[in-house]
C-alpha positions in Angstrom: 31.9 -14.5 -69.4 33.9 -12.2 -71.7 37.1 -13.1 -73.6 39.5 -10.8 -75.4 42.5 -12.6 -76.8 44.3 -14.4 -74.0 42.2 -12.7 -71.3 39.1 -14.2 -69.7 36.8 -12.0 -67.6 34.3 -13.7 -65.4 31.6 -11.9 -63.5 31.6 -12.8 -59.8 29.2 -12.0 -56.9 30.6 -9.5 -54.4 30.3 -12.2 -51.7 32.6 -14.4 -53.7 35.5 -11.9 -53.8 38.2 -13.1 -51.4 38.5 -10.9 -48.2 42.2 -10.4 -49.0 41.3 -8.3 -52.0 39.9 -5.5 -49.8 43.3 -5.1 -48.0 45.6 -5.7 -51.0 47.0 -2.8 -52.9 45.4 -2.0 -56.2 47.3 -1.8 -59.5 48.2 1.8 -60.5 46.9 3.2 -63.8 49.4 3.5 -66.6 50.5 6.8 -68.1 47.3 6.9 -70.3 45.0 6.5 -67.3 44.1 2.9 -68.0 44.0 -0.2 -65.8 46.2 -2.7 -67.6 44.9 -6.3 -67.3 47.8 -7.7 -69.4 50.6 -6.2 -71.4 51.8 -8.0 -74.5 55.4 -9.0 -74.1 56.0 -9.2 -77.8 53.9 -6.4 -79.2 53.6 -3.9 -76.3 49.8 -3.9 -76.8 47.6 -3.9 -73.7 44.3 -5.3 -72.6 43.2 -2.4 -70.5 40.1 -1.0 -68.8 38.9 2.4 -69.6 36.6 3.8 -66.9 36.5 4.0 -63.1 37.5 1.0 -61.1 40.2 -0.9 -59.3 42.3 -3.9 -60.1 44.0 -6.2 -57.5 46.4 -8.8 -58.7 47.3 -12.1 -57.0 50.8 -12.7 -55.8 51.8 -15.2 -58.6 51.5 -14.7 -62.4 48.9 -17.5 -62.7 46.7 -16.2 -59.9 43.5 -14.4 -60.9 43.2 -10.7 -60.6 40.0 -9.1 -59.3 38.4 -6.1 -61.1 35.8 -3.8 -59.5 33.8 -1.6 -61.9 31.4 0.5 -59.9 30.0 2.2 -63.0 30.9 -0.3 -65.7 33.7 0.1 -68.1 35.3 -0.9 -71.4 38.1 -3.3 -72.1 40.2 -2.1 -75.1 43.1 -3.5 -77.0 44.9 -2.4 -80.2 44.0 -5.6 -82.1 40.6 -6.6 -80.7 37.2 -5.1 -80.6 36.3 -3.3 -77.4 34.2 -5.0 -74.8 31.7 -3.2 -72.6 31.3 -4.5 -69.1 28.4 -3.7 -66.8 29.1 -2.5 -63.2 30.2 -5.2 -60.8 33.1 -7.5 -59.8 35.1 -9.7 -62.2 37.8 -12.3 -61.9 40.4 -11.8 -64.6 42.4 -14.8 -65.8 45.2 -15.1 -68.3 45.3 -18.0 -70.7 47.9 -20.6 -69.7 49.7 -23.2 -71.8 51.1 -26.6 -70.7 54.8 -27.3 -70.7 56.1 -30.7 -69.6 55.6 -30.9 -65.8 54.1 -27.4 -65.4 52.2 -24.5 -67.1 53.0 -20.9 -67.9 51.0 -17.8 -68.8 50.7 -17.4 -72.6 53.1 -14.7 -73.9 51.3 -12.2 -76.2 
């Protein structure tokens, strides 16, 4: 497992990736050519992947995203050390916090 701030990146076997990921649209790259895993609402900083790959998000904010890195890649952020990821599939989760009766994704 890999963690960078409020992002958790968990390697998954290709067989464990939901079939719906193959038919879902992938997230477009930002103007800098990165795959943004999470954008800081307060700072504007981004947890982003540099390198080839695709990212598919779930339909709800708390749903995991799935990241495919056929050649590996690096996760970068303005305030954290970069993380190198080997090639493969990953489930990407945002940290959540409890509020009475529910939970919400942590605001960065």
